C-alpha positions as CSV (number, residue, x, y, z in Angstrom):
1,M,46.0,84.1,24.3
2,H,46.3,82.5,20.9
3,G,49.3,80.4,19.9
4,N,52.3,81.1,22.1
5,P,52.6,84.8,22.6
6,M,54.4,84.7,25.9
7,N,57.7,85.8,24.2
8,I,59.9,84.3,27.0
9,P,62.3,81.4,26.7
10,P,61.5,78.1,28.4
11,L,63.3,77.1,31.6
12,S,63.5,74.0,33.8
13,I,61.5,73.6,37.0
14,A,64.8,73.7,38.9
15,A,65.7,77.0,37.4
16,A,62.3,78.4,38.2
17,K,62.7,77.2,41.8
18,A,66.1,78.9,42.1
19,A,64.6,82.2,40.7
20,L,61.7,82.1,43.1
21,I,64.0,81.5,46.1
22,E,66.1,84.6,45.1
23,Q,62.9,86.6,44.5
24,Y,61.5,85.8,47.9
25,A,64.8,86.7,49.6
26,D,64.6,90.3,48.2
27,A,61.9,92.3,50.1
28,T,61.2,94.6,47.2
29,L,60.9,91.9,44.5
30,R,58.8,89.8,46.8
31,R,56.0,92.3,46.5
32,R,55.7,91.7,42.8
33,A,53.7,88.5,41.9
34,S,55.1,85.8,39.7
35,M,53.3,83.5,37.3
36,L,54.3,79.9,36.5
37,W,53.1,78.8,33.0
38,G,53.6,75.2,32.0
39,P,52.0,71.9,31.0
40,R,50.4,69.5,33.4
41,G,52.5,67.5,35.7
42,V,55.7,69.6,35.3
43,G,55.9,70.3,39.0
44,K,54.6,73.9,39.3
45,S,52.7,73.2,42.5
46,S,55.4,71.2,44.2
47,V,58.1,73.8,43.5
48,V,56.1,76.5,45.3
49,R,55.8,74.2,48.3
50,Q,59.5,73.7,48.2
51,V,60.2,77.4,48.2
52,A,58.0,77.9,51.2
53,A,59.7,75.0,53.0
54,H,63.2,76.5,52.1
55,F,62.4,79.6,54.1
56,G,60.3,77.9,56.7
57,V,57.3,80.2,56.0
58,P,53.6,79.4,55.8
59,L,52.0,78.6,52.5
60,V,48.4,79.3,51.7
61,D,47.5,77.1,48.7
62,L,44.3,78.1,46.9
63,R,43.1,75.8,44.1
64,L,41.0,78.3,42.3
65,T,38.9,75.8,40.4
66,T,37.5,74.4,43.7
67,I,36.3,77.6,45.4
68,E,33.7,80.3,44.8
69,P,34.3,84.1,44.4
70,V,32.8,84.7,47.8
71,D,35.4,82.4,49.3
72,I,38.2,85.0,48.6
73,R,36.2,88.2,49.0
74,G,34.6,87.0,52.2
75,A,31.1,87.3,53.6
76,I,29.1,90.6,53.9
77,Y,27.3,91.5,57.0
78,A,25.4,94.4,58.5
79,D,27.2,96.5,61.1
80,D,24.5,98.2,63.2
81,V,27.0,100.5,65.0
82,Q,28.3,101.9,61.7
83,A,25.0,101.5,59.9
84,K,26.9,100.0,57.0
85,T,27.5,96.6,55.4
86,V,31.0,95.4,55.8
87,W,33.0,92.4,54.6
88,F,34.4,89.6,56.7
89,P,37.6,88.4,55.1
90,P,38.0,84.6,54.9
91,E,40.0,82.9,57.7
92,F,42.5,81.3,55.3
93,L,44.0,84.6,54.2
94,P,46.9,85.6,56.4
95,G,46.5,88.3,59.0
96,P,49.0,90.6,60.7
97,E,50.1,87.8,63.1
98,Q,51.7,86.1,60.0
99,P,54.0,88.7,58.6
100,Q,55.7,86.5,56.0
101,G,54.7,83.7,53.7
102,I,53.6,82.7,50.2
103,L,50.0,82.9,48.8
104,F,49.7,80.4,46.0
105,L,46.9,80.9,43.4
106,D,46.9,77.6,41.6
107,E,45.0,77.0,38.3
108,L,44.5,80.7,37.9
109,T,43.8,80.6,34.2
110,A,41.3,77.8,34.5
111,A,39.2,79.5,37.3
112,D,35.8,80.9,36.7
113,Q,36.2,84.5,35.4
114,R,34.2,85.9,38.3
115,L,36.6,84.3,40.7
116,Q,39.5,85.6,38.7
117,I,38.4,89.2,39.4
118,S,38.9,88.6,43.1
119,A,42.2,86.8,42.5
120,Y,43.4,89.6,40.3
121,S,42.8,92.1,43.1
122,L,45.2,90.2,45.3
123,I,47.8,90.2,42.4
124,L,47.3,93.8,41.3
125,D,46.7,95.6,44.5
126,R,47.6,92.9,47.2
127,R,44.1,93.5,48.6
128,V,40.5,92.4,48.1
129,G,37.6,94.3,49.6
130,H,38.9,95.7,53.0
131,Y,41.5,92.9,53.3
132,A,45.1,93.8,52.7
133,L,47.9,91.1,52.3
134,P,50.7,91.7,54.7
135,D,53.8,93.3,53.2
136,G,56.1,90.3,53.7
137,W,53.9,87.9,51.7
138,Q,54.7,86.9,48.1
139,V,51.9,86.0,45.6
140,I,52.7,83.2,43.2
141,A,50.2,82.0,40.6
142,A,50.3,79.1,38.2
143,G,48.3,77.9,35.3
144,N,48.2,76.6,31.7
145,A,48.0,78.4,28.5
146,S,45.5,77.2,25.8
147,F,48.4,75.6,23.8
148,H,49.1,73.3,26.8
149,G,45.9,71.5,26.0
150,A,44.1,72.6,29.2
151,V,41.1,74.7,30.0
152,S,42.4,78.3,29.9
153,H,40.8,81.7,30.0
154,D,42.6,84.6,28.4
155,M,44.8,86.8,30.6
156,G,44.7,90.5,29.7
157,T,47.9,92.5,29.2
158,A,47.0,94.8,32.1
159,L,47.2,91.8,34.5
160,A,50.2,90.2,32.7
161,D,52.1,93.5,33.0
162,R,51.9,93.2,36.8
163,M,53.8,89.9,37.1
164,F,57.1,88.2,36.4
165,H,56.4,85.2,34.1
166,F,58.2,81.9,33.9
167,N,57.7,79.5,31.0
168,V,58.4,76.2,32.8
169,Q,59.0,73.2,30.5
170,T,59.9,69.6,31.2
171,T,63.5,68.6,30.6
172,I,64.5,65.0,30.8
173,D,67.7,65.7,32.9
174,A,65.7,67.6,35.5
175,F,63.1,64.9,35.6
176,L,65.6,62.1,36.0
177,A,67.3,63.9,38.8
178,H,64.0,64.2,40.6
179,A,63.2,60.5,39.8
180,I,66.6,59.4,41.3
181,A,66.0,61.5,44.5
182,S,62.5,60.2,44.8
183,G,63.4,56.6,44.3
184,F,61.5,55.9,41.1
185,A,61.4,52.4,39.7
186,P,64.6,51.9,37.7
187,E,62.6,50.6,34.7
188,V,60.9,54.0,34.3
189,M,64.2,55.9,34.5
190,A,65.9,53.6,32.0
191,Y,63.0,53.8,29.5
192,L,62.9,57.6,29.6
193,K,66.6,57.9,29.3
194,V,66.4,56.1,26.0
195,R,63.1,57.7,25.0
196,P,63.0,61.2,26.4
197,D,60.3,62.2,23.9
198,K,57.9,60.0,25.8
199,L,58.2,62.1,29.0
200,D,55.4,64.4,27.9
201,D,53.4,63.7,24.7
202,T,50.8,66.4,25.2
203,Q,51.2,67.7,21.6
204,A,50.7,64.2,20.1
205,Q,47.8,63.7,22.5
206,L,46.1,66.8,21.3
207,A,46.8,66.1,17.6
208,N,45.1,62.6,18.0
209,D,42.3,64.0,20.2
210,H,43.2,61.5,22.9
211,L,42.0,61.9,26.5
212,V,44.9,60.1,28.1
213,G,48.6,60.6,27.5
214,A,52.0,60.6,29.1
215,S,53.2,63.3,31.4
216,P,55.8,63.7,34.2
217,R,53.1,63.2,36.8
218,G,51.9,60.1,35.0
219,W,55.3,58.5,35.0
220,E,55.5,59.0,38.7
221,D,52.3,57.0,39.0
222,I,53.7,54.3,36.7
223,S,56.7,54.0,38.9
224,N,54.4,53.5,41.9
225,V,52.5,50.8,39.9
226,L,55.7,48.9,39.1
227,K,56.8,49.0,42.7
228,S,53.3,48.0,44.1
229,G,53.4,44.2,43.6
230,L,50.3,44.1,41.4
231,S,49.7,41.1,39.2
232,E,50.9,41.4,35.6
233,T,47.4,41.8,34.2
234,T,46.3,44.4,36.7
235,R,49.6,46.3,36.3
236,Q,49.0,46.5,32.5
237,T,45.5,47.8,33.1
238,F,46.8,50.6,35.4
239,V,49.6,51.6,33.1
240,Q,47.3,51.7,30.1
241,G,44.8,53.7,32.1
242,R,47.4,56.3,33.0
243,I,49.5,56.9,29.9
244,G,47.3,55.5,27.1
245,A,47.3,52.3,25.1
246,A,50.0,53.1,22.6
247,N,52.4,54.4,25.2
248,A,51.8,51.4,27.4
249,A,52.4,48.9,24.6
250,E,55.7,50.5,23.8
251,F,56.7,50.8,27.5
252,F,55.9,47.1,28.2
253,G,57.8,46.1,25.1
254,V,60.9,47.8,26.3
255,L,60.3,46.5,29.8
256,R,60.4,42.9,28.5
257,E,63.7,43.8,26.7
258,L,65.1,45.2,29.9
259,Q,64.2,42.1,31.9
260,A,65.7,39.8,29.2
261,A,68.8,41.9,28.7
262,V,70.1,42.3,32.2
263,D,69.7,40.7,35.6
264,V,71.0,43.1,38.2
265,V,70.8,40.5,41.0
266,R,72.9,38.0,39.0
267,L,75.4,40.7,38.1
268,L,75.9,41.8,41.7
269,A,76.4,38.1,42.7
270,A,78.8,37.4,39.8
271,G,82.6,37.3,40.1
272,R,84.9,39.9,38.6
273,G,86.2,39.4,35.1
274,D,84.7,36.9,32.7
275,E,81.7,36.0,34.8
276,T,80.7,39.6,34.9
277,A,81.5,40.3,31.3
278,T,79.1,37.5,30.1
279,L,76.2,39.2,32.0
280,L,76.8,42.7,30.7
281,P,74.0,44.1,28.5
282,R,74.1,44.0,24.8
283,T,71.4,46.5,23.9
284,L,70.9,50.2,24.6
285,D,67.8,49.6,26.7
286,G,69.6,46.9,28.7
287,L,72.6,49.3,29.2
288,Y,70.5,52.0,30.9
289,G,68.4,49.4,32.6
290,M,71.5,48.1,34.2
291,I,72.7,51.5,35.3
292,Y,69.5,52.6,37.0
293,G,69.0,49.1,38.4
294,L,72.5,49.2,40.0
295,L,71.7,52.7,41.3
296,A,68.5,51.6,42.9
297,A,70.2,48.5,44.5
298,S,73.2,50.4,45.9
299,S,71.8,51.2,49.3
300,D,74.7,49.8,51.4
301,A,78.5,49.9,51.2
302,P,79.1,46.3,49.9
303,T,76.5,46.6,47.1
304,L,77.8,50.0,46.1
305,A,81.4,48.7,46.0
306,R,80.3,45.8,43.8
307,A,78.3,48.2,41.5
308,L,81.5,50.3,41.0
309,E,83.3,47.1,39.9
310,I,80.6,46.3,37.4
311,V,80.6,49.8,36.0
312,E,84.4,49.6,35.6
313,Q,83.9,46.6,33.3
314,L,81.3,48.3,31.1
315,P,83.8,48.7,28.2
316,D,83.9,44.9,28.0
317,A,80.3,44.8,26.9
318,H,79.9,43.9,23.2
319,G,76.5,44.4,21.7
320,T,75.1,43.7,18.2
321,V,75.2,47.4,17.6
322,A,77.6,50.1,18.8
323,L,76.8,51.2,22.4
324,P,77.8,54.5,24.1
325,L,79.8,52.5,26.7
326,R,82.2,55.2,27.8
327,E,79.4,57.8,28.1
328,A,77.3,55.3,30.0
329,Q,80.2,54.5,32.3
330,T,80.7,58.2,33.1
331,L,77.0,58.6,33.8
332,A,76.9,55.5,36.0
333,M,80.0,56.6,38.0
334,E,78.5,60.1,38.5
335,L,75.2,58.8,39.6
336,L,76.7,56.3,42.0
337,M,79.0,59.1,43.5
338,Q,75.9,61.3,43.9
339,K,74.0,58.6,45.7
340,A,77.0,57.9,47.9
341,L,77.2,61.5,48.9
342,E,73.5,61.6,49.7
343,S,73.7,58.4,51.7
344,G,76.9,59.0,53.6
345,L,78.7,56.3,51.7
346,E,81.3,58.5,50.0
347,A,84.1,56.7,51.8
348,T,83.1,53.5,49.9
349,V,83.6,55.2,46.6
350,M,86.9,56.8,47.6
351,D,88.2,53.4,48.9
352,S,87.1,51.6,45.7
353,A,90.1,50.5,43.5
354,S,87.6,50.4,40.6
355,Y,86.7,54.0,41.1
356,R,90.3,55.1,41.5
357,R,91.3,53.4,38.2
358,Y,88.3,55.0,36.4
359,A,89.2,58.4,37.8
360,Q,92.9,58.0,36.7
361,A,91.8,56.9,33.2
362,R,89.5,60.0,33.0
363,A,92.3,62.3,34.1
364,A,94.7,60.8,31.5
């Protein structure tokens, strides 16, 4: 492959998951393999695990860069009764006692070409040697194209013609939804909300010939670093080592702005009205830092109720530059409602006078 000849539109990882779930549910479509193309850290591997978990079926996960061709084809031995040599299939491939499941061939395009021959047999013919994959199993492969900046061997058109292809790309909204559900550090979510171009800088990384750059998987690691309690110096070392020096410098610059702009603990403890208004953020970074900080803190009914009061007052914030206060208020209310539904705290939202006034104003 040269350039980007896939000729298919990009889609989010959530859309790819939904498509794979529907494919698996159809017994005929399930017999055709699917290929997930996408950059590092976009979530290709995790979404396959989620599809298997959705149906409660076994998942055989083969990282093709870590095994040898014989690991798939199996071992050959001499059968004295038949006076022939025959193949023993590997134990990890499913047998008749497992009629349904997902066989995941990860890092397909990066695997040794000798190994790809065996993997292609499973994709093309659903068999390798004398082994046949049970009818109820679906084959899903994943890999990177050369333009994703990863090691990649060409895929011939004959193989490509035997699969459904998904061009999975990172979208900031899908990533932030995942980050909220996974409890990421609010500083990471606020930073990427304001600077979505920093979610994945693979192209800039390749253009500058840098080894380290930002990726969705990298930001998950940064979130863990921020939540770990490391010392300031050690934290900077780990962040630089994960997303690169330039990205780390910009991130810590914004982090200092966030910490100076808004104190969520003081906001939650402040009284309604003027006391709250004086603590509201004055910058865009501070605005989103406050929203995701409140979201992270709202783990019980009293805190959630107070967060709704603060969000109601957002239009009272007056920054040195114009801020998208109404849009931010809508985002904050939607996120707090979503968290309430997931946490069983929806009654707190519905009982909130602040939320009722907001909803009435929106309706008007």
